[in-house]
C-alpha positions in Angstrom: 0.0 0.0 0.0 1.1 3.5 -0.6 -0.1 4.6 2.8 2.9 4.2 5.1 1.0 5.3 8.1 -0.9 2.2 9.2 -4.2 4.0 9.7 -7.5 4.0 8.2 -10.4 4.4 7.3 -13.5 6.4 7.9 -13.5 9.0 10.7 -16.5 11.0 11.9 -16.2 13.6 14.5 -19.3 15.2 15.9 -21.1 14.2 12.7 -18.7 16.0 10.4 -16.6 13.8 8.0 -12.9 14.6 7.8 -9.9 12.6 6.6 -7.3 12.4 9.3 -4.6 10.4 7.5 -1.5 12.5 7.5 -1.0 11.7 3.8 -4.5 12.7 2.9 -3.8 16.0 4.7 -0.5 16.8 3.0 -0.3 20.1 1.2 0.6 20.1 -2.5 4.4 19.7 -3.0 5.9 22.9 -4.2 8.5 23.2 -6.9 12.0 22.7 -5.4 15.4 21.9 -6.9 15.8 18.2 -7.1 18.1 16.7 -4.4 19.1 13.1 -4.0 19.7 11.4 -0.7 22.0 8.4 -0.6 22.5 5.9 2.2 26.2 5.2 2.7 27.2 2.0 4.5 30.4 2.7 6.4 33.0 0.0 6.8 33.8 0.7 10.5 33.8 3.3 13.2 37.5 4.2 13.3 37.7 7.8 14.4 34.6 7.7 16.6 34.7 10.1 19.6 32.8 7.6 21.7 34.2 5.2 24.2 32.6 2.1 25.5 33.6 2.9 29.1 32.2 6.5 28.9 28.7 6.1 27.6 27.5 9.2 29.4 29.0 11.1 26.4 26.3 9.8 24.1 23.6 8.2 26.3 21.5 9.9 29.0 21.7 8.8 32.6 18.3 7.2 32.3 19.3 5.2 29.2 22.4 3.9 31.0 20.5 3.0 34.1 17.9 1.1 32.1 20.6 -1.1 30.6 22.4 -1.7 33.8 19.2 -2.7 35.5 18.6 -5.3 32.8 22.2 -6.5 32.8 22.8 -5.1 29.3 26.2 -3.8 28.3 27.3 -1.0 25.9 28.6 -2.4 22.7 30.0 -1.2 19.4 26.6 -0.4 17.9 26.1 2.2 20.6 29.3 4.1 19.6 28.7 7.3 17.5 29.5 7.3 13.8 33.2 8.1 13.0 33.6 11.8 13.4 36.6 11.6 11.1 34.5 10.1 8.3 31.7 12.6 8.8 34.2 15.5 8.6 35.7 14.1 5.4 32.2 13.9 3.8 31.2 17.4 4.9 34.5 19.0 3.8 33.8 17.6 0.3 30.5 19.5 0.3 28.1 16.6 1.2 25.3 17.6 3.5 24.6 15.0 6.2 20.9 14.6 6.7 20.9 11.8 9.4 22.9 8.9 10.7 22.3 5.5 12.3 25.0 4.4 14.7 23.3 1.0 15.1 23.6 0.3 11.4 26.7 2.4 10.8 25.1 4.3 8.0 25.0 8.0 6.9 22.4 9.7 4.7 23.9 12.5 2.6 22.3 14.9 0.1 23.7 15.5 -3.4 22.5 17.4 -6.4 23.9 14.8 -8.9 22.6 11.3 -8.8 25.5 9.9 -10.7 27.9 11.5 -8.2 25.9 9.8 -5.4 26.2 6.4 -7.1 30.0 6.9 -7.2 30.5 7.7 -3.5 31.4 4.1 -2.6 34.2 4.3 -5.1 35.3 7.7 -4.0 35.8 6.9 -0.3 37.6 3.8 1.1 35.4 3.9 4.3 32.1 3.6 2.3 31.3 0.1 1.3 28.0 0.8 -0.6 25.9 3.7 -1.7 22.1 3.5 -2.4 19.7 6.2 -3.6 16.9 6.3 -1.1 15.2 9.7 -1.8 14.5 12.0 -4.7 12.7 15.3 -4.2 9.1 14.5 -5.2 7.6 16.6 -8.0 4.2 18.2 -7.8 1.4 16.0 -9.1 -2.1 17.0 -10.1 -4.9 15.5 -7.9 -6.0 12.2 -9.4 -9.5 12.0 -10.8 -11.2 9.0 -9.2 -14.3 7.4 -10.7 -17.4 8.2 -8.7 -18.0 5.8 -5.9 -14.4 4.5 -5.8 -12.7 4.8 -2.4 -9.2 6.2 -2.1 -6.5 3.6 -1.9 -5.7 2.5 1.6 -9.1 3.5 3.1 -11.6 0.9 4.2 -15.1 2.0 5.3 -16.2 0.2 8.4 -19.9 0.3 8.3 -19.9 4.1 8.0 -20.4 6.6 5.2 -17.3 7.3 3.1 -15.1 10.1 4.5 -14.7 12.9 2.1 -11.6 14.7 0.9 -10.5 17.6 3.1 -11.7 20.9 1.7 -8.9 23.3 0.7 -9.0 26.4 2.8 -9.5 29.6 0.9 -6.6 31.3 2.7 -3.9 30.2 5.2 -5.1 30.0 8.8 -3.6 29.3 12.2 -3.8 25.7 13.1 -5.3 26.7 16.4 -8.3 28.1 14.7 -9.8 24.6 14.2 -9.8 23.9 18.0 -13.2 23.9 19.6 -12.5 21.6 22.6 -16.1 20.7 22.5 -16.3 17.7 24.8 -19.1 15.4 26.0 -19.0 13.7 29.3 -20.3 10.1 29.8 -20.9 7.9 32.8 -17.9 5.6 32.2 -14.7 6.8 33.8 -12.6 6.0 30.7 -15.1 7.8 28.4 -15.1 6.4 24.9 -12.0 4.3 25.7 -13.8 2.1 28.2 -14.1 -1.0 26.0 -10.7 -0.8 24.4 -9.1 -0.9 27.9 -11.5 -3.4 29.4 -10.7 -5.8 26.5 -7.2 -6.1 27.9 -8.4 -6.2 31.5 -6.5 -3.0 31.9 -9.0 -1.3 34.2 -8.2 -3.7 37.0 -4.5 -3.1 36.6 -5.1 0.7 36.8 -7.3 0.2 39.8 -4.4 -1.7 41.5 -2.4 1.5 41.2 -0.4 1.0 38.0 -1.0 3.5 35.2 2.4 4.0 33.6 3.8 6.4 36.3 7.6 6.4 36.1 7.7 5.0 32.6 8.8 7.1 29.6 7.1 6.3 26.3 8.5 7.4 22.9 6.2 7.7 19.9 7.6 7.5 16.3 5.0 8.7 14.0 3.7 11.4 11.7 2.5 14.8 13.0 0.8 15.8 16.2 -1.5 18.6 15.1 -2.6 20.7 18.1 -1.4 18.2 20.7 0.0 21.2 22.5 -3.3 23.1 22.7 -6.2 20.6 22.8 -7.7 20.4 26.3 -8.1 16.6 26.4 -4.3 16.4 26.6 -3.8 19.1 29.2 -2.6 16.6 31.7 -0.1 14.8 29.4 3.6 15.5 30.3 5.7 15.9 27.1 9.4 15.6 27.8 10.5 16.7 24.3 10.0 16.5 20.6 12.1 16.0 17.4 11.4 15.9 13.7 13.8 13.6 11.8 12.2 14.4 8.4 12.4 18.2 8.6 14.0 19.4 11.9 12.7 23.0 11.2 9.1 21.9 10.8 6.6 22.3 13.7 5.5 18.8 14.8 2.3 20.3 16.1 1.4 21.9 12.8 1.1 19.1 10.2 -0.5 15.7 10.3 -2.8 14.4 13.0 -1.9 10.7 13.1 0.6 11.0 15.9 -1.9 13.1 17.9 -4.4 10.3 17.8 -1.8 7.7 18.7 -0.7 9.7 21.7 -4.3 10.1 22.8 -4.8 6.3 23.0 -2.2 6.2 25.8 -1.8 9.6 27.4 -5.3 11.1 27.6 -6.4 11.7 31.2 -9.8 13.4 31.3 -12.1 11.3 33.4 -15.5 10.7 31.9 -14.3 12.1 28.6 -11.2 10.1 27.5 -8.6 8.2 29.6 -5.9 6.3 27.9 -4.0 3.1 28.8 -1.0 4.9 30.3 -2.2 8.3 31.7 0.6 8.4 34.2 3.5 8.0 31.7 5.7 10.7 30.2 6.2 11.1 26.5 8.7 12.0 23.8 7.0 12.9 20.5 9.1 12.1 17.4 8.4 12.4 13.7 9.9 10.1 11.1 7.1 9.9 8.6 7.3 12.0 5.4 3.8 12.5 4.1 4.9 13.9 0.8 6.2 10.6 -0.7 6.9 7.0 0.0 10.6 6.4 -0.2 13.2 4.2 1.5 14.6 7.3 3.3 11.8 7.0 5.8 13.5 3.8 7.1 16.6 5.9 7.8 14.6 8.6 9.5 12.9 6.0 11.7 16.3 4.4 12.5 17.6 7.8 13.6 14.5 8.3 15.6 14.6 5.0 17.5 18.2 5.6 18.4 17.2 9.1 19.7 14.5 7.5 21.8 17.0 5.1 23.3 19.5 7.9 24.0 17.0 10.1 25.9 15.9 7.2 28.1 12.6 5.9 26.6 11.5 2.6 28.2 8.7 1.8 25.8 8.2 3.0 22.2 5.2 2.8 20.0 5.4 3.0 16.2 2.3 2.8 14.0 4.2 3.0 10.8 5.1 0.4 8.2 6.7 0.4 4.7 6.3 -2.2 1.9 5.1 -0.4 -1.2 7.3 2.5 -2.4 7.0 5.1 -5.1 9.9 3.4 -6.8 8.6 -0.1 -7.5 12.1 -1.6 -7.4 12.2 -0.8 -3.7 9.0 -2.7 -2.9 9.3 -5.3 -0.1 9.4 -8.9 -1.0 8.0 -11.5 1.4 11.2 -13.4 1.7 12.8 -10.3 3.0 10.5 -10.2 6.1 13.0 -11.9 8.5 13.5 -9.0 10.9 16.9 -7.9 9.5 17.0 -7.4 5.7 15.3 -4.0 5.9 17.2 -1.3 7.8 14.1 -0.3 9.7 13.4 -3.9 10.9 17.1 -4.5 11.8 16.9 -1.4 14.0 13.6 -2.5 15.6 15.1 -5.9 16.3 17.9 -4.2 18.4 15.5 -2.4 20.7 15.2 -5.2 23.3 19.0 -5.4 23.3 19.0 -1.8 24.5 16.4 -2.6 27.2 13.4 -1.1 25.4 10.1 -2.6 24.5 8.9 -1.7 21.0 5.2 -2.0 20.1 4.6 -2.1 16.3 1.3 -2.0 14.4 1.0 -5.1 12.2 -0.4 -3.2 9.2 -3.7 -2.7 7.5 -3.2 -5.0 4.4 -5.2 -8.0 5.5 -7.9 -7.5 2.9 -5.5 -6.3 0.2 -3.3 -8.2 -2.2 -0.2 -7.9 0.0 -2.1 -9.4 3.0 1.1 -9.6 5.1 2.8 -7.5 7.8 4.8 -4.4 6.8 8.3 -3.7 8.1 9.2 -3.2 10.9 6.4 -5.5 12.1 8.6 -8.5 11.1 11.2 -7.5 13.7 12.5 -9.8 16.4 11.9 -9.2 20.1 9.1 -6.7 19.6 5.4 -6.8 20.2 3.7 -6.7 16.8 0.0 -5.8 17.4 -3.0 -6.9 15.3 -6.4 -5.3 15.3 -9.7 -6.6 16.8 -13.3 -5.4 16.7 -14.9 -4.1 19.9 -16.3 -7.7 20.3 -12.8 -9.2 20.2 -12.9 -10.7 16.7 -10.1 -10.0 14.2 -10.8 -7.2 11.7 -10.6 -8.0 8.0 -7.9 -5.3 7.5 -5.4 -6.4 10.1 -2.3 -7.7 8.4 -1.3 -11.4 8.7 1.8 -13.3 9.7 4.0 -15.2 9.9 7.4 -13.7 9.4 9.4 -15.0 6.5 11.6 -17.1 8.8 8.5 -18.7 10.5 8.1 -16.7 13.7 4.6 -16.1 15.1 3.3 -12.8 14.0 1.4 -10.8 15.0 2.5 -11.3 18.6 -0.7 -10.0 20.3 -3.9 -8.3 19.5 -6.0 -5.3 20.8 -9.0 -3.3 19.7 -8.3 -1.6 16.4 -11.8 -0.8 15.1 -13.8 2.2 16.2 -11.2 3.3 18.8 -11.7 6.5 20.8 -9.1 9.1 19.8 -8.6 12.9 20.1 -9.0 15.0 16.9 -7.1 18.2 15.9 -10.3 20.1 16.9 -9.9 18.8 20.5 -13.0 16.6 20.2 -13.2 12.9 20.7 -13.9 10.7 17.7 -13.5 7.2 16.4 -10.9 5.7 14.1 -9.8 2.3 13.0 -6.6 0.6 12.1 -3.7 -1.3 13.7 -2.3 2.1 14.2 -4.5 2.4 17.3 -4.4 -1.2 18.4 -0.7 -0.8 18.9 -0.7 2.3 21.2 -3.7 1.0 23.2 -1.6 -2.1 24.0 1.6 -0.1 24.4 0.1 1.9 27.2 -0.8 -1.2 29.0 2.7 -2.5 28.6 4.0 0.6 30.3 1.5 0.2 33.1 2.5 -3.4 33.6 6.2 -2.6 33.6 5.5 -0.1 36.4 3.9 -3.0 38.3 6.8 -5.4 37.5 9.9 -3.2 37.4 12.3 -6.1 37.9 11.5 -7.8 34.6 13.7 -7.2 31.6 12.2 -6.1 28.3 12.5 -9.6 26.8 11.1 -11.2 29.9 8.1 -8.9 30.1 7.2 -9.3 26.4 7.3 -13.1 26.8 5.1 -12.9 29.9 2.6 -10.8 27.9 2.6 -13.3 25.1 2.0 -16.2 27.5 -1.1 -14.5 28.8 -2.7 -14.1 25.4 -5.9 -16.0 24.9 -4.5 -17.8 21.9 -1.1 -18.8 23.5 -1.8 -22.5 23.3 -2.3 -22.5 19.6 -0.9 -19.3 18.0 -1.6 -18.6 14.4 -1.0 -15.9 11.7 -4.2 -14.1 12.5 -4.3 -13.6 16.3 -0.7 -14.6 17.0 -0.7 -15.4 20.7 -3.9 -13.5 21.2 -5.3 -10.8 23.4 -3.4 -10.5 26.7 -5.1 -10.2 30.1 -2.9 -7.6 31.8 -4.3 -7.8 35.2 -4.0 -11.6 35.3 -0.4 -11.2 34.0 0.4 -9.0 37.0 -1.3 -11.4 39.5 0.5 -14.5 38.1 3.9 -12.7 38.1 3.5 -11.6 41.7 2.7 -15.1 43.0 
């Protein structure tokens, strides 16, 4: 699918249809000089300024403590990219866009694609060079036949969401905020069922709501997350945009906002999420203007940043398998958790002491059917989507991984989930994009309750308490976990 944000579908807020997919909201691409970004694979880290015995130079105190607590050491993947090599590239006029120390790669910008292809020959410390990004050119809006739904959207028993009307003149993003909220009898508001399905209410009642846990979110934009009243009580530790560092993460795209609301909302009788006591880092790695391999590199830089600032748990509701350049499209045999740079980075998270929750994908009723990287990663919790009644949705992507591992790992509600909109209202949205953060918040709450468990141990404990653990399959994986029972059994 061309939609890299694993999201949906039809959204209706206060009876008004809007499309909330970040890619549906993107503004028309303006004419810009064409630039090319190349991923350079470096041969080694000779010349790095980092030292294994002095990790405080490149990791936060919290990140170091997290590893020590789990008996995890600092290794060569943690060392920064060679400063000597970076200096050489920059002196030759190459602009460094981002790096990945875990993969030992550098993304550089050039104006000449032929020159970029020759970089591996020009530098002895570069083993390979691959074009991963070309400035997208403006495209006219496609004319769709009447009655045909946009690619990647699946109506779920609701009228078709319409295209977002173009404003007649620029306006401040805050102008759309109404903060019109309805209260209901249920303490969790619209999220009551999606939390009860995981038996999370009982865990919260026992005093565990994610307090003391830091959650990172790698996603698209977070439009108005800084001003909507539903999120007044959410503590944001920091933000970073790995696609365009100068761009306001609160001003474009709403997908990240909705993901955040599934976990962090804390407005009783309006909307309470699965980890209302947690603290958050909001990170952007999704480029809504095109679908190119560079987004894997942005993601890799983002997950390393999340590690370095001390995130304990990370949610990502992104996935990539169908690119603008068909030659880059994912092949099923590549889905082994390592062949794609994004999946290899995801597979390293547990080795750094983090738990990564990944949306499985929304391709279950499309030709691809399967997971989308990084959902094939090792030692993560890949999350499939259920209806409110606990039955698998037709759109939730299917396993297994190419090397035969059970995927998805677990499931949670992913249809008609309660989320916050850029207007500050509460609406409903569907997709594995929301199943993943709903479950992720419960993981954070459980880790607060069981702080002595390592990331690997806690993930396995969660799998073992899935309703399908005795007979896992490619639809439910190990099934829907009972988080309160998990806690009770672990404390015995």
